[in-house]
C-alpha positions in Angstrom: 85.7 94.7 85.0 83.9 91.4 84.4 84.5 90.6 80.7 87.6 89.1 79.1 88.7 88.0 75.7 89.9 84.6 74.7 93.2 86.1 73.7 94.0 87.4 77.2 93.0 84.0 78.6 95.4 82.3 76.2 98.2 84.7 77.2 97.8 83.8 80.8 98.0 80.1 80.1 101.2 80.5 78.0 103.4 82.1 80.6 103.8 82.9 84.3 104.6 86.4 85.5 108.1 87.3 86.9 108.7 90.5 88.8 111.6 91.7 90.8 111.6 91.6 94.6 111.9 95.4 94.7 108.6 95.8 92.9 110.3 97.4 89.8 108.8 96.3 86.5 111.1 94.6 84.1 112.2 96.2 80.8 110.2 95.0 77.8 113.3 93.1 76.6 113.0 90.8 79.6 109.3 90.0 79.1 108.2 86.6 77.8 106.5 86.5 74.4 103.0 86.2 76.0 103.7 89.1 78.3 105.1 91.3 75.5 102.1 90.6 73.4 99.8 91.5 76.3 101.8 94.8 76.7 101.5 95.5 73.0 97.7 95.0 73.1 97.5 97.2 76.2 99.5 99.9 74.4 97.1 99.7 71.4 94.2 100.1 73.7 95.9 103.1 75.4 96.4 104.7 72.0 92.7 104.4 71.3 91.9 105.9 74.6 94.2 108.9 74.0 92.6 109.4 70.6 89.1 109.3 72.2 90.2 111.7 74.9 91.6 114.2 72.5 88.4 114.1 70.3 85.8 114.3 73.0 83.7 117.4 73.6 82.6 118.5 77.0 81.6 115.7 79.3 79.9 117.8 82.0 76.6 116.2 81.5 77.7 112.6 81.9 79.9 113.5 84.9 76.7 114.8 86.6 75.4 111.2 86.5 77.9 110.3 89.3 76.4 109.6 92.7 77.8 109.2 96.2 76.3 106.9 98.8 76.9 107.6 102.5 76.6 104.8 105.0 76.0 105.6 108.7 75.1 102.5 110.7 71.8 101.3 109.3 71.2 104.5 107.3 72.1 104.8 103.6 71.7 108.0 101.7 72.5 108.4 98.0 72.8 111.8 96.3 74.1 113.3 93.0 77.8 114.3 92.9 76.9 117.9 92.4 75.0 117.8 95.8 77.6 115.7 97.6 79.5 118.4 99.3 76.4 120.3 100.4 74.9 117.1 101.7 77.9 115.7 103.5 78.6 118.9 105.3 75.2 119.1 106.9 75.2 118.6 110.7 75.7 115.0 111.9 76.6 113.7 108.4 80.4 113.7 107.8 82.7 113.4 110.8 86.0 115.2 110.1 87.7 113.4 113.0 87.3 110.0 111.4 89.1 108.2 108.6 87.1 108.0 105.4 86.8 104.8 103.4 85.8 105.4 99.8 84.9 102.3 97.6 85.0 102.7 93.8 83.5 100.0 91.6 84.9 98.9 88.2 83.9 98.3 84.6 80.2 97.5 83.9 79.5 97.5 87.6 77.9 99.8 90.2 78.1 100.6 93.8 75.2 98.2 94.4 77.2 95.2 93.4 77.7 92.6 96.1 81.5 93.0 96.2 81.3 96.8 96.7 78.6 96.4 99.3 80.5 93.8 101.2 83.5 96.1 101.5 81.3 99.1 102.6 79.3 97.0 105.1 82.4 95.5 106.6 83.8 99.0 107.3 80.5 100.4 108.3 80.0 97.6 110.9 83.0 98.9 112.8 81.3 102.2 113.3 84.6 104.1 113.4 84.8 105.3 109.8 83.0 107.6 107.4 82.0 105.2 104.6 81.3 106.4 101.0 80.6 104.5 97.8 81.1 106.1 94.4 78.6 105.2 91.7 79.7 106.0 88.2 77.6 103.3 86.5 76.5 105.4 83.6 80.1 106.3 82.9 81.5 102.8 83.3 78.9 100.8 81.3 80.1 102.0 77.9 82.5 100.2 75.7 85.7 99.4 77.5 87.8 102.0 75.7 85.3 104.8 76.4 85.0 103.6 80.0 88.8 103.9 80.4 88.6 107.4 79.1 85.8 108.2 81.5 87.8 106.9 84.5 89.9 110.0 84.3 86.8 112.2 84.5 85.4 110.2 87.5 88.8 110.6 89.3 88.9 114.3 88.7 85.4 114.9 90.0 86.0 112.8 93.0 89.3 114.6 93.8 87.3 117.9 93.6 84.9 116.6 96.3 87.7 115.4 98.5 89.6 118.7 98.2 86.5 120.5 99.3 86.0 118.2 102.2 89.6 118.8 103.2 89.0 122.5 103.1 85.9 121.8 105.3 88.3 120.3 107.9 88.9 116.7 107.0 92.5 115.5 107.0 93.9 114.4 103.6 95.8 111.6 105.3 92.5 110.1 106.5 91.2 109.5 103.0 91.5 105.9 102.0 90.3 104.9 98.5 89.6 101.3 97.6 89.3 100.7 93.8 88.1 97.5 92.3 89.6 96.7 88.8 89.1 99.9 86.7 88.1 101.6 89.9 91.7 101.2 91.1 92.9 103.5 88.3 90.0 105.9 89.1 91.5 106.0 92.6 94.9 106.7 91.0 93.5 109.6 89.0 91.8 110.9 92.2 95.1 110.9 93.9 96.9 112.7 91.1 94.2 115.5 90.8 94.0 115.9 94.6 97.7 116.6 94.7 97.3 119.2 91.9 94.5 120.9 93.8 96.0 120.8 97.3 99.8 120.3 96.9 99.6 117.3 99.2 98.7 113.6 98.9 95.8 111.6 100.2 96.6 109.0 102.8 96.1 105.6 101.1 94.9 103.9 98.0 94.2 100.2 97.8 94.1 98.7 94.3 92.0 95.5 94.1 93.3 93.6 91.1 93.8 96.8 89.0 92.6 96.5 85.4 95.3 95.3 83.0 94.1 96.0 79.5 95.0 99.6 78.5 97.1 100.0 81.7 99.9 97.5 81.7 103.3 99.1 81.1 101.9 102.5 80.6 103.4 105.7 82.1 102.7 106.4 85.8 100.6 109.4 84.9 98.2 107.1 83.0 97.4 104.5 85.7 97.5 103.9 89.4 101.0 104.5 90.8 102.6 104.5 94.2 103.1 108.2 93.9 99.3 108.7 94.0 99.0 108.4 97.8 101.3 108.3 100.9 100.7 104.5 100.9 99.5 102.4 98.0 98.9 98.7 98.4 97.8 96.4 95.6 96.2 93.0 95.7 96.7 90.9 92.5 94.5 87.9 91.7 93.9 87.7 87.9 97.1 88.8 86.2 97.5 88.5 82.5 93.8 88.3 81.9 91.9 91.1 83.5 94.5 92.2 86.0 97.6 94.3 85.5 100.9 92.3 85.0 103.3 94.5 86.9 103.6 95.8 90.5 102.1 99.3 91.0 102.3 100.0 94.7 104.6 100.4 97.7 103.4 96.9 98.6 102.0 94.4 96.1 100.3 91.2 97.4 100.0 88.2 95.1 97.4 85.8 96.4 98.2 82.3 95.1 100.8 83.8 92.8 98.4 86.5 91.6 96.6 84.1 89.4 95.6 83.9 86.6 93.3 81.4 88.2 92.3 81.4 91.9 91.4 78.2 93.8 87.7 77.4 93.6 87.2 79.7 90.5 85.9 78.4 87.2 85.6 81.7 85.3 88.0 84.7 85.1 85.6 87.1 86.7 85.7 85.0 89.9 89.5 85.2 90.0 89.4 88.9 89.2 87.0 89.8 92.0 88.8 87.5 94.5 91.1 90.3 95.5 88.1 92.4 96.7 86.5 89.4 98.4 89.7 88.6 100.2 90.1 92.2 101.3 86.5 92.3 102.6 87.3 89.2 104.7 90.4 90.9 106.1 88.2 93.8 107.5 86.1 91.3 109.4 89.1 89.1 110.5 92.2 91.2 110.6 95.6 89.6 110.2 94.1 86.5 108.6 96.1 87.1 105.5 99.8 87.3 105.9 102.2 87.6 103.0 105.9 86.8 102.8 108.3 88.9 100.9 109.7 87.0 97.9 111.4 87.4 94.6 108.7 85.4 92.7 106.0 82.8 93.0 108.5 80.2 91.9 110.7 81.1 94.9 107.6 80.9 97.1 106.9 77.4 95.8 110.4 76.4 96.7 110.1 77.9 100.2 113.1 80.1 99.6 111.5 83.5 100.5 112.9 86.1 102.8 111.8 86.3 106.4 110.0 89.6 106.0 106.2 89.4 106.5 103.4 91.8 105.9 99.6 91.8 106.6 97.3 92.1 103.6 94.2 94.2 103.8 92.7 95.9 106.8 95.8 95.6 109.0 98.4 96.4 106.3 101.2 98.5 107.6 102.1 101.7 105.7 105.7 100.7 106.2 105.3 97.6 104.0 107.5 97.6 100.9 108.0 95.1 98.1 106.3 92.0 96.7 104.5 89.6 99.0 103.1 86.2 98.2 100.6 84.1 100.1 98.2 81.2 99.7 94.5 81.2 100.5 91.9 78.5 100.6 89.5 78.0 97.7 86.4 79.0 99.6 85.3 81.2 102.4 86.9 81.7 104.9 89.9 82.3 102.6 92.4 83.4 105.2 95.1 80.9 106.3 97.1 83.2 108.7 100.7 82.2 108.9 100.0 78.9 107.2 99.5 81.0 104.0 103.1 82.0 103.9 104.3 78.4 103.4 104.0 76.3 100.3 102.4 73.0 101.2 102.9 71.2 97.9 106.0 68.9 97.9 108.7 69.6 95.3 108.4 67.5 92.2 111.6 65.7 92.9 110.3 64.5 96.3 107.5 62.4 94.9 109.8 61.2 92.1 112.1 60.0 94.8 109.2 58.2 96.5 108.7 56.1 93.4 112.2 54.8 93.3 
């Protein structure tokens, strides 16, 4: 999702985000005014989506516009979703013994965007994965409310494909979905529907700054949730503008506090997509992003975090649990390794003391 409103930008300036160390969202009574207003606007958006969903006729035709791209070393093959299973199960196409990485783009985007391609290419270069990209451009380039409605349809159709591939012989635990912005919630819908179809969960979902408007403080069955896969990790980079304001996964990583503004960024879309950019870098240089478990960004700034560490991105452990904070640089390469777990800015009182 690349667009934002001035109102969401104002909200982000007004108040920082606070979440509990256990990753449980706070009750609405504990929210700041800015956060509460954001939640109210998100709820209004959700009401419009539900109204749209209940009044829509059959969407079979638009679902057929979905495409899947399969990467295999230097070869790329794109085909319609209705031909995906038949094509992937041809000889020498889909290797059921490998993990499958599935990249899902966001609002008003496509599988051809640089951020989606960077993720896919980084995995493809390792030559040990099945790599697929989902293209739902025609369903995601509508107005935002209609695109949110369509996200459920995309997730349902993708879940159908994965269920069929599992029947073909693939292991459900080997499916790893990476969703960018609105694509993160598509991944969530995919996990929910897959569990309905197969009575088991897919292996992993990674949410890359999951979209906030329409999704913040909604019920778990209306957004990405940690119950949608065996392991759900989330990277936050543009909270209170385009990114969701509460933790959603088993492990939630807040780069530079989760935003709203990332170092080196001048526009919200830069901060919003930084989560995906950082993740792509982690595939190329594993363990370059290390987070430290902490109650909040304020505690991180005071260097009063716990000793528990976790790797963000490619090398993330499925045992990671809680909220993790880390710093990055403002330009590529972004990873700071262990240095990213420490706040380098001196406390305010230290420079005040220096003046006396």
